[in-house]
N, C-alpha and C positions, 0 to 999 in steps of 0.2 A: 489954227490948231486949238481945240478946246482943252480945258483943264484936265479932263479925264485922259485924253490922248497924251498930254505932257506927263501926267502921273504914271501912265502905263509905260511910256518910254523910259522914264526914270527908273522904275522898278525892273524893267527888262535889262537895262545897262548895269544896274546894281547886281542883278541875278547873274549876268554873264561874267561879272568881275569876281564874285565870291564863289560861284559854283565849282570851278576847278579846285579851289582850296577845300571846299566841303567834300567833294568827291575824293580827293587825295587822302584826307583825314579818315573818311569812312572806309576807304579801301584798305588803308594801313591797319585800322582797328579790326576790320573783318578778317584780314589775313592772319593777324596774331591770334584771334579767337579760334579761327578754323585750324590753324597750325597746332594748337594745343590738343586737338581732338582726332587728328588723322596721322597716319604713318605713310610716308612716301616710299617709292622704290626707284632706285637709280642704278643703271648699269652702264659702265664706261668701257668702251672698246680699247684694244691694244693700240690701234692706229686707225687712220681713215682709209686704209686700203679696202677694196671691195671685199676681199676675203675676210678681213678682220671685222668689217661691219656686218657681214652675213653671220659670222661666228657669234657676234654680240647678240643677235636676235635669237639664235639657237640657244644660247645660254639663258637669255631672258625667258624663253618659252619653258625650258626645263625647270629653272628656279621658280618661275611663276606657278607652274602646275604643282610643284612640290609644296610651296608655301600656301597655296589655296587650301590644301587638305589640312595643313597645320593650323590654319586660322579659323577653321570652322566653328569652334566654340568660343572664340574671342568676342568680348562684349564692350571693350573700351581700349583706348590707346595704350594705357599702362600694360594691360594684358598682351596687346599686340607687340609691344616692345620686348616684354619678357619672353614671349614665344619666339620672336625673331632672334633675340639674343641667345636663347637656348639652342637655336638651330643654325648658328653662323658656320660652325664647322661642317655641318651637313650641307649647307648651301654651297660652301667652297667645294665640297666633294662632288655634288651634283654638277656644278659648273666644270670642274676639272675632268669629269667623266665625258662630258660633251666635247670638251676641247681635245681630249685624247682620241676620242672617236673620230674627230675631224683631222687627225694626224698632226696636231700641234702640241707644244709643250709649255704653253704659257702658265705662269703661276696665277692664282686667284686670291684676292683678299676681300673678305666680306666683313663689314662692320656697321655699326649704327652710330649716327652722329648728325649734327646740323648741316644742312646743305642749302645753298642758295638756288632756288628754282625760278625759272622765267615764267611769265604768264603762260598758262597751258590749258587747252580745251580738250575735254573728253566727251564726245557726243554732244549733249546739250548743256554740259557743265563746264564752266570756265573758272579755274582756280587762279587767284591773284599771285603775282610774283612776290617772292619773299623767302625767308628762311624757314625751312621745315625739317623736322626730325625725319631721317630716312634710313632705310637699309641700302647700303652702298655695296655694289659688287664691281670690283676693279679687275679687269683682265689685263695681264701682262704689264706693260708700261703705263696703261691707262691714259694714253695720249690721243685717243680717237674721240669721235663724236659720241655723245651719250644718249641714253633713252631713259625716260622717266614716266612714272605713273603713280597711282595711289594703291598701296598694299592693304591698308586698313582705313575705312571699310573697303573691301575688295572692289576695285573699279577697273581692273586691268585684265582679268582672266575669265571673262564671262563667255561661255561657248567656245567656238573655234576661231573667233576673230578678236584681236586685241583692240582696246579702246572702244568697244561697243558696249554700252551700258544697258543691262537688262533690268527688268522690273525689280528683281530681288536686290540688285545693287542700289537702285534708287531708294528702295525702302530702307535699306541699311544706312544709307547716307542721311535720310530724314530722321532716323532714330538717333544718330550721333550728333547732328547739328541742331541748333535752334532754328525756328522758322525764319528768323531774319538772316541767319548765316546761310541757310539753304537757299533762300530767295536771292541772296547776293551772288551766288555762283551760277544761277540759271543764265544761259546764254542770252545776251542782249538785255539783261536786266538793267544795266546802267542807262540805256536809252529810255526804258519804261519809267525809271525813276526821274529822269530829267523832264520827260513830258508831264509827269505827275506834278512836278514843281511848277512847270510853265502854265498849268491850268488856271492858276490864280489870276493870270492876266486877262482871262476871258471876261472878268468883271468890268475891265476898263476898255476893252476893244469892241 
C-alpha cells in the first residue's frame, strides 16, 4: 500500500468520525435560523378515533383557507404572528362552525407558542426537527394525532391538495430564507453535502 493510499484511508476514517458531529451542529444551527423566520401550523385532534381524525382534517382545511386570505400581505414572521394573534378568536370560530356542522360539540383553543416539531417533508422540502413558533389549534381533549405544516410562508394551502408546493410558495420561501438556509431544506441535500466533502479524496485515490 503506497503512501497516498494510506493518507487517503486516514482522511476517510477521520472524515467518517467527525462528519456526524459536523452534520449535527450544522442541522441544529440551520434549524434555529430557519425557526426565526417561519411560522408553523399545528392542529391536534380530540382523539385517534376515525371520526375525530377526519374532523381534524376538516378543521385544518377551513382554518387553512381562512388564514391564507389573512396572510396575503404578510412579509415577515413578526407580521405573520401579529396577524395570526389578531385572528385567534376567528380561528376558533371557524373551527367551531365546522365541528358544529359535523354534529359535535368539542371546544376549540387556538394560540401561538413554541412547539416541538419532528423532521417533516413537504414536497421537495425537508424541515429539521426542533422547536418552532406555531399557531396551535387544539380540538376538544387534544388527545389525538396531530397535523402540522408551515403557515408562513404559506406552504400548506396551495391549490386543492395539501402539502403540494407550487412555484409561488417556493418563491416566497426563497425570499424569507438565506440561500444557505434554503439549500439546507432541499430534499436529499444532506447527501449532496456529504458527497461534496468526499470529493477531496479523489486526489489520493
